[in-house]
N, C-alpha and C positions, 0 to 999 in steps of 0.2 A: 529818765535820760534816754536820748537817741542811742542807736545801736553804735558800736565801736567803729572807728574810722576804717579799719582794715578788715573788718568781718563781712562775711556774706552768708546768704542762708545755708549754701551747700559747702562753705568753707574753700571754694574755688576763688581764683584771682578775680577781683572786682572788674565789672564791665561798665563802661561809662559812655555817655554821650557829652560833647563839649558845646558850650553855648557862648556865642560872641555877637557883639553888635558893630556894625559899621556906622559909625556915628557921623555926624555933619562933618565935612571936609575930610573924610576918610574913605578910601575905596574898599570894596568887598575883597579885593586881592589882598590888601594890607591886613584886613581883619582875619582873613584865612591864614596869613602867615603867622599871625599871633596864636591862633588856634594850633598851628603846626607845633609852635614852641610849648604850648600848654600840653600837647599830647606827648611831647618829650619829657616834660615834667611829670606828668601822670605815669608814664612808662617806668620813671625812675623808682616810683613807689610800687611798681607791679600791677598798675591798672591798665586794663586793655581799652583803647578808645574804638568804639564800634562806629560812631558817626558823629559828625559836627553839623551844627546848625548856626546859621548867620542871619540876623534880621537887620535891615536898614532902618535906622531911627535917628532923628536929630538929637534925642536925649533918651536915656533909659526910661522905661516906663515906670511911673511913680509906685505902682503897686506890685508889679510882678517882674520888673526888669525888662523882660520882653512883653510884646503885646499879647492880648487874650488869645487871639487866633493862632500866633505861633506858639504859645504855651500848650494850647490844645493839641496842635501838630506833634509837638515834642513828647507829650505824655502818651498820646496814641501809639507812637513809635515804641517809646520805652517800655510800656506795658505788652505790646505785642511781641516784643524781642526779649522780654524778661530782663531788662537792664536795672541794676541796682543802684547806680551812682550818676548823678548829674553834676557836672563841673562848669562853673561860670568863669570867664577870663576877666572878670573884674570883681572888685569886692562888693558885696552885697550889703545894703543898709539894714539896719535893724527891721524896718517895715518891710523891705523886700524879703528877708528871711522868714519873718512872721507869716506873711501872706503866702509864700511858697510852700511853707510847712502845711498849711491848711490845703494846699491843692495836691501835694505829692504823697501824703501820708506816710508811708513806711521807707521811701526812697532817702538816700544819703544825699544831702545837698552840700557841695564844697564850692568855695570861691578860691580865686588865684592866690590870696594871702594865706589861707589855710593849707593848701597844698604846698606852698613853699616852706611854710613853717614845718610841715610834717617831714619835708625832705631834710631840713637843717636838723631836726629832732633825730633822724635816722643817721645823720652823718657826724653829728658832734661826738668827740671822743674826750677831749679835755675836760677838766672840771669847769674852766672858764667858759667854754662853749656850750656846755650842757645847761649851765646856769643862765647864760645868756638867752638861749632858745626857750628855756622854761619861762623865763620872765617874759619874753615876747608873746608866748602862747597865752598867758594869763592876762597880758594886756589886751590881746586879741578877744579873748573870751569875755572879759568884764562887761563891755557894752552890748554883748549877744546873749546874756544870760536868759533873757525872757524867752529866747527861742530854743535854748539847749535844755532848759528844765521845763518840762511839761507839767510838773506837779506843783508848780509855784504858787498857786491860788488857794491852796489848802492852808489852814491857819494851824498854828501849834498852841495858841492860847488866846488870851484876851486881846482884842484889838487895840492898838495904839500902845502897847507895852513892849519894853525891851526884852532881851533874852528870850525866854519861852514865848513871849508875846509877839515875836517878829514872824513875818511870813518866811516860808522856805526861802523864797527868792532873796528877801533882804539878808537873811542868814548867810546864803551862799555868796552874796556880794561882799559882805563883811569878811568872810573867811578868805575869799581871793584877794580883797585889798590888804589883809593881813599878810598873805602869802606874797604878794607883789612886795610890800614893804621888807620882808625877811630876805627876799631874793636880791633886792637892790642892796642891802646891807652886806649880804655875802658877796655880791659881785664887786661892790666898792672894796671890800678887803682883798679880793683876788686882784683887782686893778691896781691897788696899792703895791702888792708884791711885784706885778707886772711892770709898774712904773720903776720900782728899784732895780729890776733886772735891766730896763731899758737905759737907766741912768748909768749902769755899769757899762754900757756901750758907748757913752758919750764920745770917747776918744777912737771910736771905730767908724769906719765909712759904712753906711747902711745903704742897701739896694733893696728896692720893693718890687715885685712883679704884680702888675694890676692888669685888668682887662675884663670883658664879658665872660660870663661862665662858659666853660667848655671850649675856650679857645687854645688850650695847650700850654698853660702856665707851668703846670706840674711837669710835664714833659721837658720843657725848656729847663726847668730846675734840675731835673735829672741830668740832662746833657752837661749843664755847666758845673754842677757840683760833683758829678759822678758819684752821688749818693743814691741809695734806695728809696726814692720819694714815690708815694702812691700816686698813680695816674690812672684814669679810666674815662672811657668815652660816655660820660654821663654828666647831666647838669649837677653843680656843686658836689663834684666827687670829693673835694676837701673843704671843710668848713674851718677847722683849726688853721691858724698860721703856722707855717713850717719856717724855721729859721736854720740856715747852714752857714758855717764859717768857711770861706774860700779863700785860697791864696794863689795869686797869679804872679809868677816871677818875684816873690818876696813882698808882694803887695797884698796885705789881707783886707778882706772886708765881709760884711754880713749880708746874706741875701735872704729875703723873706718872700714866701709864696703865700699870698692873701687869698681871701674869699673871692670868688668871682660876682661881678655885678650882673643885674638883669634888669629889663624892663618891668615896670610896676613892682618894684621890690617894696615889700611892706615896711611902711614907716616904723612900726615897732621893732622890726629887726635892725634897721639903721641905727634906732636909739640903743637897742640892746647890745649891738656889736660895735658900739664907738670905740671901746678900749682896743678891740681888734684892729679897727680902721686907723687907730693911732699909729700903728706900724707904718701905714703909709704917710701919715701926716709928718712923722718924725724921720722919714727917710731923707737920705741926702739926693738919690738918684731914683727915678721911676722907670721901669722898663714896662711900657704900655704893650700888651700883646694883642694882636688882632687876628681873627679868624678870616683871612681874605677869601677864602672859598665860599664863605656865607654870602648870600645875596644881599644881605642887609648890613654888611659889614660897616658901612659908613654910618648907619643909625647906631650901631653898637658902639662905634667910636664916640658918638655924641652923648649915649647914655653914661659911658664911663667919665667923660669929661665933665657932664653936668653933675656926676656924684663927686668928683674931685673938687669941683667948685664948692659944692654943699659942705664937704668937710674941711675946706679950706687947705687944699693940698695941691695948689697948681703952681706954687713958686719953686719947682724942682727942675733940675736937668732931666730931660725926658728922652728916651729912646723909643721910637715907634716901631715895633716889630711886626712885620706882616707874616704871620705864620700860615702853614698849610698851603703854600704856593703849589704844591704837587697835586692838591684837590681841586684847583680852580677849574671851574667849567664855564666858559663864556656864555653869558645869557643876554646878549647884546647890550651890555652896559655902554652907554654913549661914547665914553672915551676908548673903548677897545673894539668898536664896531670893525674897523678894518683889519687890525692885526692884534688879537689878544696876546698877552705875554706868555712865552713858552718856556722861557729859561731865565735863571736869575739875572742875567745880564739885560735881557729885555724888561724884566720888571723894574731894574734900576733905572731905565729910560723912560718908565711910564709916568703918568701924572701923578702917582702916588709917592714918588721919590721928591718930596717937596724940599727936603734940605739934607745935610749930611748925617742927620740923625734918624734917617729912615732905613730899616734893614729888612731884607726879604730872606725868608728861611723856610725850611721844611724840617721842624723839630724830629719828627718820625724818621725821616730818611738822613737826617744829621747834614742836610745842605745848608750852607750859609752860616753855620754855627761858629766858625772860625773867625768869620767877619764880625759877628755879634760879640765874640770874645774881645776882639780888638777894640770895638767901640766901647764896651764896658770897661776894658782896662784903661782907655784913653780918660774916661770920665772919673773912674775910681782914683786912678793914680794921681790926677789932677787934685782932687780933694784931699787924698792921702798925704801928698807933699806939703799941702797948706798946713795940715795939722802936724805933721812931722818933717819940717823943712830940712833938718840935718841928714834925713835918710835919702834925700835926693841925689842920685848918682849920675855923674856924666857919661858913665859907661851905658846906663840904662837909656839915656837920651840918644847915644850914637846907635844903640842897638834899634831903638825905635824908628830912627830916621833911616837907617841903612838896610835893615833886615827884610823889610816888607812882610811877604808871605811867610818866610821862615820864621819870623818874630810870632805870627799867628800860631804856626806849629809849636813853636817852644812854649807859648803860653798854653796850648792844650796839653803838652806834656809835663810841664811843671806845676799845672793846677792841682791844688790840694784842698781837701775839705773835711770839715768835721762838724758834727751836730752840735748846735748852741744848746745849752742847758736851759 
């Protein structure tokens, strides 16, 4: 078996080169942006990126993903610098992995999906998340067994026989299929328990935070719930869904912080995390958080929207929250060429303020949080009073219409929270 993912010859942090392709209809600059994100993913696992390589091709090379000349250039650099890891920004086919194994000998070859799976494995805390990640890992591994097991050609017994007569590769495949079957049964049992918990919330308004990874969802959750929610400037800082019960002026609701989305998210993870994504599907209101300081924030919005379409969660009242306005640096985006927004008021006048459900905030500096609370309360109370019409109060309506900013302040003062079991 190949050496362990995290190990190096001298037990130091792994050093890697990153490989990407600028395919047809894609610029080299966009390919570099993807590699920058890949480097961030690698750093989350403690892997140091030494150099990136990009090759322009219409399609990946059938044998080794990159062309022969580019591969020779990469290997020359890798051997000269003592690099131990090569990371590809796309998934490698079985043929790619097999051919690359022959070329790189003792180097560790990792593709984007494996990197993300390792991060999820590191971040998973609950029994459900751990089971989901383990299932996704085995599903990833199964079609790649030929490359992971270098000893598969040796026979255990007579050719064509079962049991002792199987090759080691066939035995390993059978073991992993059995493991996948057991994990699916275990996950189904956990999901049944999760479904029961969710059914117990049928009479409660549910709000879900969604967005690209590392956009500040957990920090927003912290500001809104006043609870100790883990937040870190790393990709996939949280994998498990976190649910908090919040009360704003006697109107209770549940808020869920869900796992972040990302470009090229492994399909095995989407399948395995279906039950976690059900928190989004069953929510009444979505808070779509966007890191507006990222130069590709519009593409990130598209990634999230496409994922929501994929899981059939587009029929929700949605608040579009543009976070990190304090970090925005104008890079000559066409709409901002003359006068990039510098204040919250200017952001509200920008082309991004498409409707009344667009909010601009800095979660770290707590700017715009009160306005976000107002918008959440507006949607939550509407849902709440439809469920419990007898709770509707004329006094609340008067307060809502007459108090303005004071009402927002009151929401902040009266907000209460507790963790959902």
